[in-house]
C-alpha positions in Angstrom: 24.7 30.5 -59.3 22.4 29.4 -56.4 23.9 26.6 -54.3 21.6 23.8 -53.1 21.8 25.0 -49.4 20.8 28.5 -50.5 17.6 27.3 -52.0 15.9 26.6 -48.7 16.8 30.1 -47.5 14.9 31.9 -50.3 11.6 33.5 -49.5 8.6 31.5 -50.6 7.8 34.1 -53.4 11.4 33.9 -54.7 11.4 30.1 -54.4 8.3 29.8 -56.6 9.7 32.2 -59.1 13.0 30.3 -59.2 11.2 27.0 -59.8 9.1 28.6 -62.6 12.2 30.1 -64.2 14.1 26.7 -64.0 11.1 24.9 -65.6 11.0 27.4 -68.4 14.8 27.1 -69.0 14.5 23.3 -69.0 11.6 23.3 -71.4 13.2 25.8 -73.8 16.5 23.9 -73.8 14.8 20.6 -74.4 12.5 22.1 -77.2 15.6 23.5 -78.9 17.4 20.2 -78.8 14.4 18.3 -79.9 13.7 20.7 -82.7 17.3 20.4 -83.9 17.0 16.6 -83.9 13.6 16.8 -85.7 15.0 18.9 -88.5 17.8 16.4 -89.0 15.4 13.5 -89.1 13.2 15.2 -91.6 16.1 16.0 -93.9 17.0 12.3 -94.2 13.4 10.9 -94.5 11.1 10.6 -97.4 8.1 13.0 -97.4 5.5 10.4 -96.8 7.1 9.7 -93.3 7.1 13.3 -92.2 3.8 13.1 -90.4 4.8 10.0 -88.5 8.2 11.4 -87.5 6.6 14.7 -86.3 4.0 12.9 -84.2 6.7 10.6 -82.7 8.9 13.5 -81.8 6.0 15.5 -80.5 5.0 12.7 -78.1 8.6 12.3 -76.9 8.9 16.1 -76.3 5.6 16.2 -74.4 6.5 13.3 -72.1 10.1 14.3 -71.5 9.2 17.9 -70.9 6.4 16.9 -68.5 8.7 14.6 -66.6 11.5 17.2 -66.2 9.1 19.9 -65.1 7.4 17.4 -62.7 10.8 16.8 -61.1 11.3 20.5 -60.6 7.9 20.9 -59.0 8.4 17.8 -56.9 11.6 19.3 -55.6 9.8 22.6 -54.9 7.1 20.7 -53.0 9.7 18.9 -50.8 11.3 22.2 -49.9 8.0 23.9 -49.1 6.9 20.9 -47.1 10.1 21.0 -45.1 9.7 24.7 -44.6 6.1 24.2 -43.4 7.3 21.5 -40.9 10.0 23.9 -39.6 7.4 26.6 -39.1 5.2 24.3 -37.0 8.2 23.5 -34.9 9.4 27.0 -34.3 9.1 28.1 -30.6 6.2 30.2 -29.6 6.5 33.7 -28.2 7.3 34.1 -24.6 4.2 34.6 -22.4 3.4 38.1 -21.5 1.4 39.1 -18.4 0.7 42.8 -18.2 -2.4 42.8 -16.1 -3.2 46.4 -16.9 -3.3 45.7 -20.6 -6.1 43.2 -20.1 -8.0 45.6 -17.9 -8.5 48.6 -20.1 -11.3 51.1 -19.5 -14.6 49.7 -20.7 -18.3 49.6 -19.9 -19.0 46.1 -18.6 -22.6 47.0 -17.8 -23.2 47.0 -21.6 -22.4 43.3 -21.7 -22.8 42.1 -18.2 -26.0 40.0 -18.4 -25.7 39.0 -22.1 -24.6 35.4 -22.9 -21.0 35.2 -24.2 -22.2 33.5 -27.4 -24.5 36.5 -28.2 -21.6 38.9 -28.3 -19.4 40.0 -31.2 -15.7 39.3 -31.0 -12.7 40.3 -33.2 -10.0 37.7 -32.9 -6.6 39.2 -34.0 -2.9 38.6 -34.2 0.2 40.6 -35.1 3.5 39.7 -36.6 6.4 41.9 -35.5 10.1 42.6 -36.1 10.9 41.3 -32.6 9.7 40.7 -29.1 10.5 44.1 -27.5 7.9 46.7 -28.4 9.3 49.1 -25.8 12.7 48.9 -27.4 11.8 49.8 -30.9 10.3 46.6 -32.4 7.5 47.3 -34.9 4.3 45.6 -36.2 4.8 44.3 -39.8 1.4 42.5 -40.1 -1.9 42.7 -38.4 -5.0 40.6 -39.1 -8.4 40.1 -37.5 -11.4 37.9 -38.0 -14.9 38.0 -36.6 -16.8 35.7 -34.4 -20.6 36.5 -34.1 -23.2 34.4 -32.3 -20.6 31.8 -31.5 -19.7 31.3 -35.2 -16.7 32.2 -37.3 -17.6 34.7 -40.0 -15.4 33.8 -42.9 -16.3 36.9 -45.0 -15.3 39.5 -42.3 -11.6 39.7 -42.4 -8.9 42.3 -41.9 -5.3 41.5 -43.1 -2.6 44.1 -43.8 1.1 44.1 -44.1 2.8 47.2 -42.6 6.0 49.0 -43.6 7.8 49.3 -40.2 10.3 51.9 -41.4 13.1 49.8 -40.2 15.0 46.7 -41.5 13.3 43.4 -40.6 15.9 41.3 -38.7 16.7 37.9 -40.3 16.0 36.2 -37.0 12.4 37.3 -37.1 12.0 36.5 -40.9 12.7 32.9 -40.0 9.4 32.9 -38.1 6.9 34.8 -40.2 8.7 34.8 -43.6 8.0 38.6 -44.2 10.9 40.3 -45.9 11.8 43.9 -46.5 10.8 43.6 -50.1 7.3 42.5 -49.2 6.6 45.6 -47.1 8.5 48.2 -48.9 5.4 49.5 -50.7 3.0 48.9 -47.9 1.3 51.6 -45.7 2.8 52.8 -42.5 1.5 51.8 -39.1 -0.5 55.1 -38.6 -2.7 54.3 -41.6 -3.1 50.6 -40.9 -4.0 51.0 -37.2 -6.6 53.6 -38.1 -8.2 51.1 -40.5 -7.9 48.3 -38.0 -9.6 50.5 -35.3 -12.5 51.1 -37.7 -12.7 47.4 -38.4 -12.9 46.3 -34.7 -15.4 49.0 -33.7 -16.8 48.3 -30.3 -16.3 44.5 -30.6 -14.6 42.5 -27.8 -11.0 41.7 -28.7 -9.6 38.2 -28.4 -6.0 37.1 -28.9 -3.6 34.4 -27.8 -1.0 35.8 -25.4 -3.0 39.0 -25.8 -0.8 41.3 -23.6 2.0 41.0 -26.2 -0.2 42.2 -29.1 -1.9 44.9 -27.0 1.4 46.3 -25.9 2.3 47.0 -29.6 -1.2 48.6 -30.2 -1.1 50.8 -27.0 2.4 52.1 -27.8 1.2 53.3 -31.2 -2.0 55.0 -30.0 -0.6 58.6 -30.0 1.2 58.1 -33.4 -1.9 56.6 -35.1 -4.6 58.6 -33.3 -6.4 55.3 -32.7 -7.5 54.4 -29.2 -7.7 50.7 -28.2 -9.9 50.5 -25.1 -12.0 47.5 -26.0 -12.5 44.6 -23.7 -9.7 42.1 -24.2 -9.9 38.3 -23.7 -6.9 36.0 -23.8 -7.2 32.4 -25.0 -4.0 31.5 -23.3 -5.5 32.4 -19.9 -8.8 30.6 -20.8 -6.7 27.5 -21.6 -5.0 27.6 -18.2 -8.5 27.9 -16.6 -9.9 25.0 -18.6 -6.9 22.7 -18.5 -5.1 23.7 -15.4 -3.5 20.3 -15.0 -1.7 20.8 -18.4 1.5 22.9 -18.6 1.6 23.5 -22.3 -0.6 26.4 -23.4 1.0 27.5 -26.6 -1.2 28.0 -29.6 0.2 24.8 -31.2 -0.4 22.8 -28.1 -4.0 24.1 -27.6 -4.8 23.5 -31.3 -3.6 20.0 -31.1 -5.6 19.3 -28.0 -8.8 20.7 -29.5 -8.3 19.2 -33.0 -7.8 22.6 -34.7 -5.6 22.6 -37.8 -3.5 25.7 -38.1 -3.1 26.7 -41.8 -0.5 29.5 -42.1 1.2 29.2 -38.8 3.2 32.4 -37.8 1.2 34.5 -40.2 -1.2 37.0 -38.6 -4.2 35.8 -40.5 -3.5 32.1 -40.1 -3.0 32.4 -36.4 -6.1 34.7 -36.1 -8.3 32.0 -37.8 -6.9 29.2 -35.6 -7.3 31.3 -32.4 -10.9 32.1 -33.5 -11.7 28.4 -33.9 -10.1 27.6 -30.6 -12.0 30.4 -28.9 -15.4 29.1 -30.3 -14.6 25.7 -28.8 -13.7 27.3 -25.5 -17.1 29.1 -25.3 -18.8 25.7 -25.0 -16.4 24.5 -22.4 -16.7 27.7 -20.4 -20.4 27.5 -20.5 -20.2 23.9 -19.1 -18.2 25.4 -16.2 -20.8 28.0 -15.5 -19.0 30.9 -17.2 -21.8 32.4 -19.4 -21.3 36.2 -19.2 -18.5 38.5 -20.1 -18.0 39.6 -16.5 -17.6 36.0 -15.4 -15.2 35.3 -18.3 -13.0 38.2 -17.4 -12.8 37.2 -13.7 -12.0 33.6 -14.6 -9.3 34.7 -17.1 -7.7 37.3 -14.9 -7.6 34.9 -11.9 -5.3 32.7 -14.0 -2.5 35.3 -14.4 -1.1 34.4 -10.9 -1.6 30.7 -11.5 0.3 30.7 -14.8 3.1 32.8 -13.4 3.4 30.2 -10.6 3.3 27.3 -13.0 6.2 28.8 -15.1 8.4 28.7 -12.0 8.5 24.9 -12.1 
């Protein structure tokens, strides 16, 4: 027997299945009861009234069943809405500043004089078992979307769940909602990172709090035989550059300031899409500040590392 407080702890998939199952049970129970009553009514009625009785009972069954199922779905909607509200209010990841991870080997001369908006970017995000990649935490989802010519390309998407080979801690499931059952039949990180490397090609990588995601990728290079030496840009650092007077530079805070709706918060794909839309808006703002080339963007971004570290002390 599922207690009321346990319902909100179910995964979304199990919650929907539970609601469908309850609706079916209610409908079957009511149909059985109504059928029993209908048989009794027909037994005691003259034959010329059969049609009228059947139509009346049919209407009652239809209305009552719809109302009961509607109540179940209303309850499901309330639970899902509460869960979505909780996700929006979960704390963001701690900020990571590994300067070396944002200055990987690359050939800037290939991009130096080209306008930022003319370049091709892969905006990506990961979901993980925890916040300590050097201590055994693993990637469980990675997604990426494409920005070309300053526009979001909806049809170019990478989104894969990953079997981490370890149990996913309950504390992290609260954030991303990914359970052990959901990844048990998914490919290992070696395969997924190889496919992701093919997807990004020589595009410029963009992420929010990019050093966090890049650390996970770099630690898996030898295991996956996939090298990640692309140019990396960080929307968190661009946010500090553009809105230095503001102290909040979480993805939620930036999205709210820029009027970007995040659909699927704390999912790799949802956060990738939101970050891409934020980044596109930032390209216009950077251009207004005289930042028009990749070299200028990197210098502006990297100069904010020390500024942000200083801000976080107060």
